[in-house]
C-alpha positions in Angstrom: 11.1 5.8 -30.6 7.6 4.4 -30.0 6.7 3.9 -26.3 6.4 0.4 -25.0 5.3 -0.3 -21.4 5.3 -3.5 -19.4 3.3 -3.8 -16.2 4.7 -6.5 -13.8 2.2 -7.4 -11.1 2.9 -9.9 -8.3 0.2 -12.6 -8.1 -1.7 -12.7 -4.8 1.3 -10.9 -3.3 0.8 -11.3 0.5 -0.2 -15.0 0.1 2.8 -15.6 -2.2 5.2 -14.0 0.3 4.0 -16.4 2.9 4.4 -19.4 0.6 8.0 -18.5 -0.2 9.0 -19.4 3.4 6.4 -22.0 4.1 6.1 -24.4 1.1 3.4 -26.3 3.0 1.0 -23.6 1.9 1.4 -24.4 -1.7 -1.8 -25.5 -3.5 -3.8 -24.8 -0.3 -6.4 -22.0 0.2 -4.7 -19.1 2.0 -6.1 -15.9 3.3 -4.3 -13.0 5.0 -6.1 -10.8 7.5 -6.0 -7.1 8.3 -4.9 -5.6 11.6 -6.3 -7.3 14.7 -7.1 -10.2 12.4 -10.3 -8.5 11.3 -11.0 -8.7 7.6 -9.6 -10.6 4.6 -7.1 -8.5 2.7 -5.4 -11.1 0.5 -6.4 -14.5 -1.0 -4.7 -17.2 -2.9 -6.4 -18.5 -6.0 -7.7 -21.5 -4.1 -9.3 -19.2 -1.6 -10.9 -17.2 -4.3 -12.3 -20.4 -5.8 -14.1 -21.0 -2.5 -16.0 -17.7 -3.0 -14.2 -15.8 -0.2 -14.5 -12.1 -0.9 -12.0 -9.4 -0.3 -12.8 -7.4 2.8 -15.2 -9.9 4.4 -14.8 -10.1 8.2 -13.1 -13.3 9.3 -15.8 -14.2 11.9 -18.5 -14.2 9.2 -16.7 -17.0 7.2 -15.2 -19.0 10.1 -17.3 -22.1 9.3 -16.2 -21.9 5.6 -12.6 -21.5 6.6 -12.8 -24.5 8.9 -14.7 -26.7 6.5 -12.1 -26.3 3.7 -9.0 -26.2 5.9 -8.2 -22.6 4.8 -4.8 -21.4 6.1 -5.5 -18.1 7.9 -2.6 -15.8 8.6 -2.1 -12.3 10.1 -0.6 -9.5 8.1 3.2 -9.4 8.2 4.0 -6.0 6.7 7.7 -6.2 7.5 8.0 -9.3 5.4 5.9 -8.0 2.6 7.8 -4.7 2.4 11.1 -6.4 2.2 10.0 -8.9 -0.4 8.6 -6.0 -2.5 12.0 -4.4 -2.4 13.6 -7.6 -3.6 11.2 -7.9 -6.5 11.8 -4.2 -7.6 15.6 -4.7 -7.4 15.2 -7.8 -9.6 13.1 -5.9 -12.2 15.8 -3.2 -12.3 18.2 -5.8 -13.8 15.9 -5.9 -16.9 15.1 -2.2 -17.4 16.7 1.0 -16.0 13.5 2.9 -16.4 11.1 1.6 -13.7 8.2 3.1 -11.8 7.1 1.2 -8.7 3.4 1.7 -8.7 2.4 -0.1 -5.5 3.9 -2.6 -3.1 3.3 -5.4 -5.7 3.4 -3.9 -9.1 5.7 -1.7 -11.3 5.7 -0.2 -14.8 8.8 -0.8 -17.0 9.7 1.1 -20.1 10.7 -1.3 -22.9 11.0 1.3 -25.6 14.6 0.4 -26.3 13.8 -3.4 -26.5 11.6 -3.5 -29.6 14.3 -5.4 -31.5 13.7 -8.3 -29.1 10.8 -10.7 -29.0 8.8 -9.0 -26.2 6.9 -12.1 -25.3 10.1 -14.0 -24.8 11.5 -11.1 -22.8 8.4 -11.0 -20.6 8.8 -14.7 -19.9 12.4 -14.2 -19.0 11.4 -11.4 -16.6 8.8 -13.7 -15.1 11.1 -16.7 -14.7 13.9 -14.6 -13.2 11.7 -12.9 -10.6 10.3 -16.3 -9.6 13.8 -17.9 -9.4 15.4 -15.0 -7.4 12.5 -14.1 -5.1 10.1 -17.0 -5.2 7.2 -14.6 -6.1 5.1 -15.4 -9.2 4.3 -12.4 -11.4 2.2 -11.6 -14.5 3.5 -9.4 -17.2 1.4 -7.2 -19.5 2.9 -5.4 -22.5 1.4 -2.6 -24.6 2.1 0.9 -26.0 0.4 2.8 -23.1 0.2 2.3 -19.3 -3.6 1.8 -19.4 -3.4 -0.8 -22.1 -0.5 -2.5 -20.2 -2.9 -2.7 -17.2 -5.4 -4.5 -19.5 -2.7 -6.8 -20.9 -1.6 -7.7 -17.4 -5.2 -8.5 -16.5 -5.4 -10.9 -19.5 -2.1 -12.5 -18.6 -3.2 -13.1 -15.0 -6.7 -14.5 -15.8 -5.9 -16.6 -18.9 -3.9 -19.7 -17.9 -2.9 -20.5 -21.5 -0.9 -17.2 -21.6 1.7 -18.5 -19.2 1.6 -15.3 -17.2 2.7 -13.0 -20.1 0.5 -11.2 -22.7 1.8 -8.9 -25.4 -1.1 -6.7 -26.6 1.0 -5.8 -29.8 0.5 -9.4 -30.9 -3.2 -9.5 -30.3 -4.9 -10.2 -33.6 -8.3 -8.6 -32.6 -7.8 -5.9 -30.1 -11.4 -4.6 -30.4 -12.7 -8.0 -29.5 -10.5 -8.0 -26.4 -11.5 -4.5 -25.3 -15.1 -5.4 -25.9 -14.8 -8.1 -23.2 -13.3 -5.7 -20.6 -16.0 -4.1 -18.4 -15.7 -0.3 -18.2 -15.4 -0.4 -14.4 -12.3 -2.6 -14.8 -10.4 0.0 -16.8 -7.5 1.5 -14.8 -8.5 5.0 -13.7 -12.2 4.6 -13.9 -13.6 5.0 -10.4 -17.0 3.9 -9.1 -18.7 7.3 -9.8 -17.4 7.6 -13.3 -18.3 3.9 -13.9 -21.9 4.5 -12.9 -22.1 7.6 -15.0 -20.7 5.8 -18.1 -23.0 2.8 -17.7 -26.0 5.1 -17.4 -25.0 6.5 -20.8 -24.6 3.1 -22.4 -20.9 2.8 -22.1 -20.3 -0.6 -20.5 -17.0 -1.8 -22.0 -13.5 -0.6 -22.6 -14.2 -0.6 -26.4 -17.2 1.6 -26.1 -15.2 4.0 -23.9 -12.4 4.0 -26.5 -14.9 5.0 -29.1 -16.7 7.7 -27.1 -16.6 11.3 -28.4 -13.8 13.5 -27.2 -16.1 16.4 -26.3 -18.4 14.1 -24.3 -15.5 12.7 -22.3 -13.9 16.0 -21.7 -17.1 17.6 -20.6 -18.0 14.9 -18.1 -14.6 13.5 -17.1 -12.2 16.4 -17.7 -8.8 16.3 -19.2 -7.8 13.4 -17.0 -10.6 11.3 -18.5 -9.7 12.3 -22.0 -6.1 11.3 -21.4 -7.3 7.9 -20.2 -9.4 7.4 -23.4 -6.4 8.4 -25.6 -4.4 5.8 -23.8 -7.1 3.2 -24.6 -6.7 4.3 -28.3 -2.9 3.6 -28.1 -1.8 7.2 -27.7 0.6 7.4 -24.8 -0.2 10.3 -22.4 1.1 9.0 -19.1 4.9 8.8 -18.8 6.8 6.8 -16.2 7.0 8.7 -12.9 10.6 8.0 -11.8 10.7 11.0 -9.4 7.9 10.5 -6.9 6.0 13.7 -6.0 6.7 15.0 -2.5 4.4 13.7 0.1 1.5 16.0 1.0 0.8 14.2 4.3 1.9 11.5 6.6 -0.5 9.5 8.7 -0.1 6.8 11.4 -3.3 5.3 12.9 -4.2 1.9 14.2 -7.2 0.1 15.5 -6.6 -1.0 19.0 -6.3 -4.7 19.9 -8.4 -4.0 23.0 -10.8 -1.1 23.5 -9.1 1.9 25.2 -11.0 3.2 28.2 -8.4 5.4 30.0 -6.6 8.6 29.2 -3.3 6.9 30.2 -3.7 4.2 27.5 -4.8 6.8 25.0 -1.7 8.9 25.7 0.5 5.9 25.2 -1.1 4.9 21.9 -1.0 8.5 20.5 2.7 8.9 21.6 3.6 5.6 19.9 1.8 6.6 16.6 3.4 10.0 16.7 6.9 8.5 17.1 6.3 6.2 14.1 5.0 9.1 12.0 8.0 11.2 12.9 10.3 8.4 11.8 8.6 8.4 8.4 8.9 12.2 8.3 12.7 12.1 8.8 13.1 9.3 6.3 11.6 11.7 3.7 13.8 14.6 5.0 10.7 16.6 5.7 9.4 18.8 8.6 5.7 19.3 9.6 3.9 22.6 10.3 0.4 21.3 11.1 -0.7 18.2 13.0 -4.2 16.6 13.4 -4.9 14.2 16.2 -8.1 12.1 16.1 -9.9 9.3 18.0 -13.1 7.3 17.5 -15.2 4.5 19.0 -16.4 1.4 17.2 -19.4 2.3 15.1 -20.3 -1.4 14.7 -20.8 -2.0 18.4 -24.0 -1.2 20.2 -22.3 1.2 22.7 -22.2 5.0 23.1 -20.5 6.6 20.1 -18.0 9.4 20.0 -15.4 10.7 17.6 -13.4 13.9 17.4 -10.3 15.5 16.0 -8.2 18.6 16.6 -5.7 20.4 14.3 -2.7 22.0 15.8 -0.5 24.6 14.2 3.1 24.1 15.3 5.1 27.3 16.2 8.1 26.1 14.2 8.2 23.3 11.6 9.9 20.3 13.1 10.8 16.6 12.7 11.7 16.1 16.3 9.8 13.2 18.0 9.7 14.8 21.4 8.3 18.1 20.1 5.6 16.2 18.1 4.7 14.0 21.0 4.2 17.0 23.3 1.9 18.6 20.8 0.0 15.4 20.1 -0.6 14.8 23.8 -1.9 18.4 24.2 -4.3 17.7 21.3 -5.6 14.3 22.5 -6.3 15.7 26.0 -8.5 18.4 24.4 -10.8 15.9 22.7 -10.7 12.8 25.0 -13.9 12.1 26.9 -14.4 9.5 29.7 -17.0 6.9 29.4 -16.4 5.6 25.9 -14.8 2.4 24.4 -12.3 3.8 21.9 -11.4 1.6 19.0 -9.0 3.7 17.0 -6.8 6.8 17.2 -4.1 8.4 15.1 -2.1 11.4 14.0 -1.8 13.1 10.6 1.0 15.5 9.6 0.2 18.1 6.9 1.9 21.3 5.7 5.1 19.4 5.0 8.2 21.3 4.0 11.8 20.2 3.3 13.6 19.9 6.6 16.4 22.0 5.2 14.0 25.0 4.7 12.8 25.3 8.3 12.6 28.9 9.4 13.2 29.2 13.1 11.0 31.5 15.2 12.7 34.5 16.9 11.5 33.3 20.3 12.2 29.6 19.7 13.8 28.1 22.8 14.7 24.7 21.3 18.3 23.5 20.8 17.7 22.4 17.2 21.3 21.2 16.6 21.2 19.0 19.7 17.7 17.7 18.7 19.0 16.8 15.3 21.8 14.8 16.7 19.5 13.0 19.1 17.0 12.1 16.3 19.9 10.8 14.1 21.1 8.6 16.9 17.6 7.4 17.6 16.9 6.4 14.0 20.3 4.7 13.7 19.7 2.5 16.7 16.2 1.5 15.7 17.3 0.9 12.1 20.2 -1.4 13.2 18.5 -3.2 16.1 14.9 -3.1 15.1 11.9 -0.7 15.4 11.1 0.2 19.0 14.6 -0.7 20.4 14.7 2.9 21.7 11.4 4.7 22.4 10.0 7.4 24.5 8.6 6.5 27.9 5.3 8.2 27.1 4.7 5.3 24.6 4.4 2.9 27.6 5.7 -0.6 28.2 2.8 -3.0 28.6 0.8 -1.6 25.6 -2.4 -3.5 26.2 -3.9 -1.5 23.4 -1.4 -2.7 20.8 -2.7 -4.0 17.5 -3.0 -7.8 17.7 -1.6 -10.4 15.2 -2.3 -13.8 16.6 -1.4 -15.7 13.4 1.6 -13.7 12.1 4.4 -15.6 10.5 8.1 -14.8 11.5 9.8 -11.8 9.9 12.1 -14.1 8.0 14.1 -11.5 6.2 14.4 -8.6 8.7 14.9 -10.3 12.1 18.0 -12.4 12.8 16.0 -14.4 15.5 13.4 -15.3 12.9 15.7 -16.7 10.2 14.7 -20.1 9.0 16.8 -22.9 10.4 17.9 -25.9 8.2 18.5 -29.2 10.0 20.4 -32.1 8.4 
């Protein structure tokens, strides 16, 4: 059976999530900002038409935003994560073989659907996702994942397509590939793009026609697979079993500069607790922890950054053990007299929690700790993140990341549910 892939990609996902629950945003330029309302991380089509670039700091375009009445919102990750899950569950109704690729896109295997009209099926998928979740999507269909990415790009950028493009039905594929810049091919990073352009390869068609030996010599086997995919030879299967995580990181930019060790301890404790929750959700334990901090390099103030890596005596997933280690680490590298902008923790050396080997001199009650962590996670899952937390994380949290324009968590907080009035 010949492979057939569909890439379903949500259009302007963050902005679309906001519009689902606030219809007043329809047909208006919308931008979503990063943590602390710093930079633009999502734009509606109307905002893109105004020339607003991804990643531009909000303060630099404030006059433009005001002149065109651009709706500016803070990131609402709880809402976006839940809406992503709803989109994925909807897609599972159409295909049992699905690979979520990111928060807003997924690959589907349509190999068993070749007897159907794939364009019609794509439109059915698109209409159903819109009806069930309110999120508009684009669908690209082709015989490989790389070509499906290109097909999706065409579907999204060509209004006449109606949001769906089947590359199988394209009468002149070479002409299409000749209009795709090589740097826009999925898997071609900036370094490879510069190298290829220097050697006269500027389009997807030219890359497709490049010699195998040249590609393998300069881009390795991964690059050769990518070129084979462009030629219609499927080399990348769906990844339905995600590879185990190699690391878990939790770091944030502070809402206000941290200038005391007490505030730094609170922030690092809070970040460690969050990372430990992620660790237990993956049923993993950590053997090595890195703690880091840094000042704001964009301010004309004394600069300092540092990190320390700690080897844990016994692999663990217990929040209290990890906080204790993190605080030991941050006190080694903290220095007075600086305005700190960011700190965080990174867990590496991850192993399955079921394979933890206890040290002969370990004095921890592991069974009791496991029950405590289970109860902690259960309460926070039921009543909301942070319902139960360690005292070392503080109460006032003046350093907390700021979201001054955040919309309600419509789907994950009972108190934020929309209210209909007759």
